[in-house]
C-alpha positions, 0 to 999 in steps of 0.5 A, a space after each residue: 711031461 706035456 707042453 703045461 709042465 714045460 710053461 711051468 719051468 720056462 715061466 720060473 727061468 723067465 722070471 728070474 733066470 740066476 734062481 733058477 741057474 741053481 736048480 738047472 746050471 747048465 740049462 741041460 734040462 730044456 736042451 735035453 728035453 727038445 732034442 726028444 721026439 714027440 713019441 719020445 716025450 709022450 712015452 716020457 709022460 706016461 712013464 712018470 710014477 703018481 704017488 702020494 709019497 712023492 708030495 711036498 707038504 703045502 699049507 692050508 692057502 695054497 691052491 690046488 696045488 697036490 696034483 701039480 706038485 706030484 706032476 713037479 716031483 715027476 718032471 723033477 726026477 723022471 727019467 727022460 732018454 730015447 731009450 728009457 735009460 739015458 738020464 737029464 743030467 741035472 742036479 738033485 731036486 730041491 723043495 724050495 724049487 719046487 715052491 718057486 715055479 709053482 708060485 710063477 705058474 700062479 703069478 703068470 695065471 694071475 696076470 689079466 688075460 692070461 687065461 682066454 675067457 668062454 666068452 673068447 673061446 666060443 666066438 665064431 672063428 673067421 674063414 682064412 678066405 680066398 677058399 683057403 682051408 685053415 693051415 695044419 698046427 705048428 708040428 711042436 708049439 713048444 719049439 717056436 716059443 722064444 726063451 731067455 738064453 741060461 741064466 746069464 743072458 744078458 737080454 735079462 733086465 738082472 744081467 744087465 750092468 750095474 752102471 746101466 741099471 743105476 742109471 736107469 734108476 735115477 730116471 726113474 727116480 726122478 720121475 717118480 719124485 716129480 710126480 710126488 713133488 707135484 702132489 704138494 707144491 700146489 699147496 703153497 699157492 693155495 692163497 693165490 688161488 683163493 685170490 684169484 678166482 675168489 673161492 673159500 679155503 676149503 676148495 683152494 684146498 681141494 686142489 691137493 686133496 683131489 690130486 692125492 685122490 687121482 693116487 687112489 684110482 689111477 693104478 687100478 689102470 697103470 698096474 695091469 697095463 704094466 703087466 701086459 705091455 711093460 714098464 716102459 709104455 704105461 710110464 712114458 704115457 704117464 709123464 706126458 699126461 703129468 705135464 700136460 694136465 698141469 699146464 692145464 692147471 696153470 693156464 685155467 680160466 676157472 676154479 672148475 678147469 683147476 679142479 678137474 686138471 689136478 684130479 687128472 694130474 694125479 691120475 697120471 702122477 700115481 703111474 710111478 708110484 705103481 710101476 717104478 717099484 716094479 721095474 726096481 723088481 725086475 732090475 734087481 734080485 733079492 739081495 739088493 732090491 730092498 736098497 732099491 725100493 728104499 731109495 724109490 720110497 726116499 723120492 716118495 716121501 721127501 717129495 712131498 716135503 721138498 716141494 713146499 718151500 720151492 712153491 712158496 718162494 715162487 709164489 711170493 716172487 712176482 711170478 706167482 701161484 700159477 709157475 708152481 704148476 709151470 715148474 712141475 709141467 717142466 718136471 714132467 716134460 724132462 721125465 718124458 724125454 728121459 724116459 723116452 730116450 732112455 728107458 729101455 723096457 725091464 719086464 722079461 715077458 716083453 722083452 722076449 715078445 721084442 726078442 721074437 719080433 726079432 727073430 720073425 723079421 730075421 727068419 721070416 719064421 712067422 711062427 716064433 712068439 713069446 709066450 706073452 703074445 698068447 694072452 688075450 685081454 678080457 675086460 670082465 677079468 680086469 674089473 674082477 683081479 683089479 677091484 672086486 679081488 683087492 676089495 676082497 683082500 682088504 675086507 678077509 685079511 685082518 693083516 692087510 686091513 690093520 696095516 693098511 689102516 695104520 699106513 693110511 692113518 700115517 699118509 694121511 697125516 704126511 699132508 696134513 702136515 702141509 696145513 699143520 706146518 704153515 700155521 705153526 710157521 706162518 701163523 705163529 712164527 711170522 715166516 713167509 711161504 718160501 721160508 716157512 717151507 724150509 722147516 720141512 727140512 727137519 722131517 727130511 733129514 729125519 728120512 735120511 737117517 731112516 734111509 741110512 739106518 736101513 742101509 746098515 741093517 740090509 746085509 744083515 737081513 740078507 744074511 738071514 734070508 740066505 741062512 733061511 734058503 732065501 725064502 723071507 720070514 715077513 715079521 723080519 721086517 717089523 721091528 723097526 716099525 715099532 721104534 719107529 712107530 714111537 717116535 713118531 708119535 713122540 714126535 707129534 707131541 714135540 710138534 704141538 707143545 713146542 710150536 703153539 706158543 709162537 715166539 716164545 719158543 725157538 723155531 728150531 724147537 718145532 722144526 726139530 720134532 721133524 726128525 722124530 716124525 721123518 724117521 716115523 714116516 719112513 721107517 714105518 712105510 717101508 717096513 710095512 710095505 715090504 711086510 705085506 709084499 713077504 706075506 702075500 707074494 703072487 697076491 702082493 700087487 692085490 694087496 697092495 692096491 687095496 692098501 694104495 686105495 684106502 690111504 690115498 683116500 686118507 691123504 685126500 681127505 685129512 687136509 680138508 679137516 686140518 684148519 678147523 681142527 687146529 683152530 678149534 682145539 688149539 696146536 697143541 691139543 690137536 697134535 696131542 690127540 693126533 699122537 694118542 691116536 699114533 701112539 694106539 696103533 704102535 702095538 700093531 706090529 708088535 701083535 703081527 710080531 708074536 701071532 703074524 705066523 699063526 695068522 698068516 697059516 689061517 689065510 686065504 691068500 697068503 702062500 706062507 712058503 716060510 711056514 711051509 719050510 718049518 713043517 718040511 724040517 719038522 717032518 724031516 727031523 721027526 723022520 731022522 728020530 725015527 730011523 735012528 729008533 730013539 723014539 717009536 714010531 707008535 710013541 711018537 704019534 702018541 706023544 704027538 697026539 
C-alpha cells in the first residue's frame, strides 16, 4: 500500500460517493488505514500478494493496467492490522468497483495539468530566503488531503436537495437558451444589416455563420478551464463576455465591427454548450442524468428555432434590427446575474478546494489542501489534450468519424432551415419576418414530442442499466435514432414538395413537416451524443470536442450556400437532394447497432467495460462448467480451438 493507491480510491470516492459506498459503505477502509503507523503501512504494502492469477480481465483498449489491476486486487483483499491479524471490515471485492476506480484514475490523469511537466520538475527551486533552510516534508502527506465525509456528505453536488438542484438546473438551462437564441436571432435582421451597411446578402449571412464558427473554437478554452477551476468561473466569465459582445454588435458603426463581435459572441456563447452538461453530470447520478441532459439538449435545439419569430417582430417594428442584439445582451446580462448570485460550484474537486481553504483559515494549518491544488498547468499539455487528441480520435476512430459526419449534416441543416423557411414562408406565402418565424413552431412541437418519448423510455433504460450492474451498453442508445433518421428524411421531402408552390397548398402543410424534422433532429442528436459518451467514457470529452469542432463548421457553412442552392435547383429539388442524403445516412446507426461492439473491441480509445464484463461472465461460466465436470478441460480447449 502506498500513497498512489490511496489517491486512486479517494478519487473514485470523490467522483461518485454513492457509487463508491456500494463497495465500502461504512468508509472503513480509509478510517482504519489512517489509524496505522507509517511502519505498519509499509509492512502492509510489502506483504501484499502479487499473483498473476489475481488479475482481472482487461480489454485490448485498456492502458497499461495489468500491474495496477494486481495492485488494486491486493488493496481490496489484503489484511490490514497492527499485528497482521486484524482485517479491514468492508464488503467483498467486486470487479465493477475495480473498473470504476481504474477509470477514474485515468480520468484524473487526463485532466490538463494533473501531471507535472518535465520542464517544471527540472526548474531550479528558489531559496526560502532570510537564510532559512527548507522545512521538513509533512510527516504524512495523505493526512493533510481533504476528502468528502462519506458517500452522503451534503457538500457533494449529488447529495444536494432536489429542490436546490432543480433551481440550479433552470438557471443553467436559461444560460444555454440565451446563448443558442443569440446564434439565430441575428438572422431575422440580416435584411436590415444589408440595408444599413450597403453589403450583399452573403455578407449579412456571415453574421450567423461567424457566430456558429465561434462555437467550434470556444470549447478549446472553456472545457479545460472547467476542469481546472470548476464550472462556475467559466460560466460567469462567458455570460458577461456574451452580453458585452452582443452590445458591440448592436452599436456597431461598420460591418467589420459586426462580424468581429459576432464571432467573439459565439466564442463566449459556446461555454454553456461545453460546461452546462458537465455541471448536470456533477449534480445527477446515472439514473437521472439522462433526463437532465435531455432537458439541456431541448434548450440547445429549441433556442435557434424560437429566436427567429422574436427577432422577426422586432425587426419589422420601429425598434429595428439592432434591438435583436439588445435583447440578446439583456438575456446575457440576466444570465450573468443569476449565475453570479445563485450558482454554487458543482465540480467535486473544486468543492474540496473550497473546503480546504475553509479548514486552513479555521485551523491555521497551512498544510491542509485538496488534491486539485497539486495540479500545475502546462501549456504544451493543454494543446496536446485539447487539440491533438480530439483530432486523432476523430480520424482514427471510425465510430467518432462517421457519427460526427452524420451529426454535422443534421446540425448544418438546423441553421440552413433559417434560410429555407424564409424562402418558403416569406418568399412563397408572403409572410413578414415575424409571422414567418412562427412557422418554426412545427419543428419545436416535434422536438417536444421527442423529449416526451425520451422521458417515457428512460425508466426502461434505467432497469436495463441496473440489471447490467450499472454498466452501460452504448448500443442501447441507437434504436430511437434509426426511427428519428427515417422521419427526418421524410420531413425534408414533405417540406420541399408541399412548400414550393406557395398558396396552392395551405401554409399549414409545410409547417407540419416540422413535426418530423424536429423529432428527427432531437432524437438523432441526443442518442448519438449519448452513444459517444457511453462508448468512450474517459475520452468522451476529446471525442465530443472533435464532434463539436466539425459540426460547428458545418453549421457555419450551410447557411452561406443555402440561398444559391434553393434558388438554383428549386425548393422541391433542393429539399429532395438533402432528403436523399439524410436517407443515405440512416443505415449508420443500424451498422453500429449490429457491429458496434466488435468495432469498439478493436478501438485504441474505447474502454468497453461492457465487453470486459461479457468476458468475465464467459470465463465464470466456463469455470463453473469445468468444476461440475460436465465438460473436461482438455475437451473444452479443443472445442474452443
